[in-house]
C-alpha positions in Angstrom: 104.5 85.5 105.4 108.3 83.9 106.1 111.1 86.3 106.7 112.8 85.0 103.5 109.8 85.8 101.1 109.6 89.6 102.9 113.0 89.9 102.3 112.4 89.0 98.3 109.8 91.3 98.3 111.9 94.3 99.8 114.6 93.8 97.5 111.6 94.1 94.4 110.4 97.2 96.1 114.0 98.4 96.0 115.0 97.9 92.8 111.4 99.3 91.8 112.0 102.5 93.4 115.8 103.3 92.4 114.9 102.1 88.8 111.7 104.3 88.6 111.6 106.8 90.9 115.1 108.4 91.4 116.4 111.4 88.8 119.7 111.2 87.4 119.9 114.4 87.3 119.7 115.0 91.2 122.4 112.5 91.7 124.7 114.0 89.2 124.6 117.1 91.4 125.1 115.3 94.5 128.3 113.2 93.4 129.2 116.5 92.0 129.1 118.3 95.2 131.1 115.3 97.1 133.7 115.7 94.7 134.2 119.6 94.9 134.1 119.3 98.6 136.7 116.5 98.8 139.1 118.6 96.2 138.8 121.7 97.9 139.3 120.0 101.5 135.7 121.1 103.0 134.1 119.5 106.2 130.8 117.0 105.3 128.5 117.1 108.3 126.3 114.3 108.3 123.1 114.0 110.2 119.6 112.1 110.7 117.5 110.8 113.6 117.0 107.1 114.1 117.1 104.7 111.4 117.9 107.8 108.9 120.7 108.5 111.4 121.9 105.1 111.0 121.9 105.1 107.1 123.9 108.4 107.2 126.7 107.2 109.9 127.1 104.3 107.8 127.7 106.8 104.8 129.5 109.2 106.6 132.1 106.0 107.7 132.4 105.5 103.9 133.4 108.6 103.3 136.4 108.6 106.2 137.8 105.4 104.3 137.5 107.7 101.3 139.3 110.1 102.6 136.9 112.7 103.5 137.0 115.6 106.3 133.7 113.9 107.4 131.8 114.1 110.8 128.5 113.1 112.5 126.5 116.2 113.7 125.7 115.7 117.3 128.6 113.6 118.3 131.3 115.2 121.0 134.3 115.5 118.8 132.2 117.0 115.9 133.8 120.5 114.8 131.9 123.3 113.8 130.5 124.0 110.1 132.0 127.0 108.5 130.9 128.7 105.3 131.7 126.4 102.0 131.1 123.1 104.0 128.1 120.5 103.4 125.7 119.5 105.3 124.2 116.1 104.5 120.5 115.5 105.8 119.1 112.0 105.7 115.2 112.4 106.8 112.5 110.7 105.1 109.6 113.2 105.8 112.0 115.8 105.9 110.3 117.2 109.2 112.3 115.7 112.0 113.2 118.4 114.4 117.0 117.6 114.9 117.8 117.2 111.0 115.6 120.5 110.1 117.4 122.6 113.1 120.5 121.5 111.9 119.8 122.3 108.2 118.6 125.7 109.3 121.9 126.4 111.3 124.0 125.3 108.3 122.0 127.6 106.2 122.4 130.7 108.3 126.5 130.2 108.8 126.8 129.6 104.7 127.2 125.9 104.3 125.8 124.2 101.8 122.6 121.6 102.5 121.9 118.4 100.9 119.1 116.2 101.5 117.8 112.9 101.2 114.3 112.8 101.6 110.8 111.5 100.6 109.3 114.8 100.9 111.2 117.5 98.5 108.6 120.3 99.6 109.5 119.7 103.5 110.9 122.3 105.7 114.1 120.3 105.1 113.7 120.7 101.1 112.9 124.0 101.7 116.3 124.6 103.3 118.1 122.3 100.7 120.8 123.4 97.9 120.6 120.1 96.2 118.1 117.6 97.3 117.9 113.9 96.0 114.1 112.7 96.1 113.8 109.1 97.2 110.5 107.9 97.9 109.8 105.3 100.5 108.2 107.1 103.3 104.3 106.6 102.5 103.0 108.8 105.4 104.8 111.4 107.9 105.3 110.4 111.0 102.7 111.8 113.7 105.2 113.6 115.6 107.9 115.4 113.7 110.2 115.0 116.9 112.1 111.8 116.7 113.6 111.7 119.8 110.4 112.9 121.4 108.5 109.8 119.9 110.8 107.9 121.7 110.8 109.0 124.9 106.9 108.8 124.4 106.7 105.2 123.2 105.1 106.2 119.8 106.4 104.0 117.2 105.8 103.9 114.0 104.9 100.2 112.1 108.0 99.0 110.5 108.1 98.0 107.1 105.2 99.9 105.3 106.6 103.1 106.1 110.4 104.2 106.8 111.7 101.2 105.6 111.3 101.4 102.0 113.1 104.8 102.3 116.1 104.0 104.2 117.0 100.8 102.9 116.9 102.5 99.3 118.7 105.0 100.5 121.4 102.7 101.9 122.1 100.6 98.8 122.2 103.8 96.6 124.9 105.6 99.2 126.9 102.7 98.8 126.8 103.2 95.0 128.0 106.3 95.3 130.8 105.4 97.0 131.8 103.0 94.5 131.3 105.9 92.0 133.1 108.4 94.0 136.1 105.7 94.3 136.4 106.0 90.6 135.9 109.6 90.4 139.0 110.1 92.8 140.9 107.0 91.7 140.7 105.4 95.1 141.6 102.0 95.8 139.9 99.5 98.1 143.2 98.9 99.4 143.6 102.6 100.2 140.4 102.3 102.1 141.2 99.6 104.1 144.5 101.7 105.6 141.8 103.9 107.3 139.5 100.9 108.5 139.1 101.0 112.2 141.7 98.6 113.9 139.7 98.7 117.0 136.1 97.3 116.8 
């Protein structure tokens, strides 16, 4: 099968996933929490590992463009989360060690945890105040620790497992950005002013 046909297939699957499997009330609660955080000038810490981490970082960048006080957990310049702040965690399996550990610490200090996961009953799901369930990860990884898998050279197959989850999350979070722009009356020109000038 050629790459173009595979891309068309993935686009169909992403559309079906978003149309049929994602609950509107979960998204509404998620967006409401983000708006409250923005208005109260609280911090959002974003966390994820591997490809989920890349999707999370992409969303963090857009939140920064919108004027949110947002940081990526694990970076050297990230300040500490405090009570009332939010941890936004992205993990298809909901069992990734680094992500679950971050959520556990966040709960202990009184921060709210929002998770985007395929498994609402996972360890991450159980720690979450708000869950957006996004099907797409068909099976859980054989080893919960993403970094251990990388060091040991254990790689999961590409398209069947995490791809649908990560692509669906990426598109959904871009849609959330547009909803936030409208809710907070932020124009694209305002976001451009915060865009990086050194890339």
